[in-house]
C-alpha positions as CSV (number, residue, x, y, z in Angstrom):
1,M,21.5,-13.1,5.6
2,K,21.2,-10.1,7.2
3,T,19.4,-10.4,11.1
4,I,17.3,-7.2,12.6
5,I,18.3,-6.6,16.2
6,N,16.1,-4.0,18.2
7,T,15.8,-3.1,21.7
8,N,13.2,-1.8,23.8
9,Q,16.0,0.0,26.3
10,A,16.7,2.3,22.9
11,P,15.0,5.0,20.9
12,A,12.3,3.2,19.0
13,P,12.3,3.1,15.4
14,V,10.3,6.2,13.7
15,G,10.7,5.9,9.9
16,P,11.7,3.0,7.9
17,Y,14.6,1.6,9.6
18,N,16.0,0.0,12.3
19,Q,18.2,0.4,15.5
20,S,20.9,-2.2,14.1
21,V,21.4,-4.8,11.1
22,R,23.5,-8.1,11.9
23,F,24.9,-9.0,8.4
24,G,27.9,-11.5,9.4
25,N,30.6,-11.0,12.6
26,M,29.3,-6.5,11.5
27,L,26.7,-5.2,13.4
28,F,25.7,-2.0,12.1
29,V,23.9,0.4,14.4
30,S,21.7,3.2,13.3
31,G,22.4,7.1,14.8
32,Q,21.0,7.9,17.9
33,I,19.9,10.9,19.3
34,A,19.7,12.1,23.1
35,I,15.4,10.6,23.0
36,D,14.9,8.4,26.4
37,P,13.4,4.9,25.4
38,S,11.5,4.2,28.6
39,T,9.3,7.4,27.2
40,N,10.6,7.4,23.7
41,T,10.8,11.4,23.8
42,L,13.5,14.4,24.2
43,P,14.2,15.9,26.8
44,D,14.1,19.5,27.1
45,G,16.7,21.7,27.9
46,L,19.5,18.8,27.7
47,T,23.2,20.6,27.9
48,V,25.2,19.0,25.0
49,E,26.9,16.9,27.9
50,A,23.6,14.9,28.9
51,E,22.8,14.8,25.3
52,T,25.9,13.1,24.6
53,E,25.4,10.6,28.2
54,Q,21.8,9.9,26.8
55,V,23.1,8.8,22.7
56,M,25.7,7.1,24.5
57,Q,23.5,4.9,27.0
58,N,21.2,4.5,24.0
59,L,24.3,2.9,21.7
60,K,25.1,0.9,24.9
61,A,21.5,-1.5,24.8
62,I,21.4,-2.0,21.6
63,L,25.2,-3.4,21.7
64,E,24.2,-6.1,24.6
65,E,21.3,-6.8,23.5
66,A,22.9,-8.2,19.9
67,G,25.8,-9.4,22.8
68,L,28.6,-6.9,22.0
69,S,30.0,-4.3,24.2
70,F,31.9,-1.1,23.4
71,E,35.0,-2.8,23.4
72,D,33.8,-4.4,20.1
73,V,32.9,-1.0,18.3
74,L,35.2,-0.5,15.3
75,K,34.3,2.9,13.4
76,V,32.4,5.8,14.9
77,S,30.6,8.7,13.3
78,V,29.9,12.0,15.2
79,F,27.4,14.1,14.0
80,V,27.7,17.7,15.5
81,S,25.2,21.0,15.6
82,D,28.2,22.9,16.7
83,M,32.0,22.0,16.4
84,N,32.4,24.0,19.6
85,N,30.8,21.4,21.4
86,Y,33.8,19.0,20.7
87,S,36.0,19.1,24.0
88,K,32.3,18.6,26.0
89,I,31.0,16.0,23.7
90,N,34.6,14.3,23.6
91,G,34.4,14.2,27.8
92,V,31.6,12.0,27.5
93,Y,32.4,9.8,25.0
94,A,36.3,9.0,26.5
95,K,34.6,7.5,29.4
96,Y,33.0,4.6,26.8
97,F,36.8,4.0,25.4
98,Q,40.1,2.9,26.2
99,E,42.3,5.4,24.4
100,D,44.6,2.7,23.3
101,T,41.9,0.6,21.8
102,A,39.5,2.8,20.6
103,P,37.4,2.5,17.6
104,A,38.8,4.2,14.3
105,R,36.1,8.1,14.5
106,E,34.7,11.0,12.3
107,L,33.3,14.1,14.0
108,V,31.6,16.0,11.6
109,E,29.3,19.7,11.5
110,V,25.8,19.2,10.2
111,A,23.6,22.0,9.2
112,N,21.0,20.2,11.2
113,L,20.3,17.2,13.1
114,P,16.8,15.1,14.2
115,K,14.7,16.8,16.3
116,F,17.8,19.6,15.7
117,V,19.5,18.3,18.8
118,Q,23.5,18.6,19.4
119,V,24.6,15.6,18.9
120,E,23.9,12.2,16.7
121,I,25.9,8.9,16.5
122,S,25.9,5.2,14.8
123,L,28.7,3.2,14.6
124,I,30.2,0.1,13.7
125,A,30.8,-2.8,15.9
126,G,32.3,-6.6,15.1
127,F,31.6,-10.2,16.3
128,S,35.1,-11.5,17.1
129,N,34.6,-15.4,17.6
130,Q,30.7,-15.9,15.1
């Protein structure tokens, strides 16, 4: 059985999707961009580091609503508009994961992202004892 998990501490979905879906012991979190959940808008002129920080905070809020943390993340998908920003994005991303227990990940450059942001991140997490 699937359970929908949303929080007002992350951007509201803008289409026929939810922030996350729990199925069994797995949580599938939709791609997040740097929308500020307090205004549900994308601030102008953000650096790629500021965008990545907001994305990670949005993901954190969804994980917490589900009773999880970044320690429970198994797989991350990172989409970027410019591969030249890899090290900048990685610098922020690394603050959220311990290197020795970091999840599996891919980071790919794409032609465009929603609202023409620089980074979008989705993830899959697991519930270990439930």
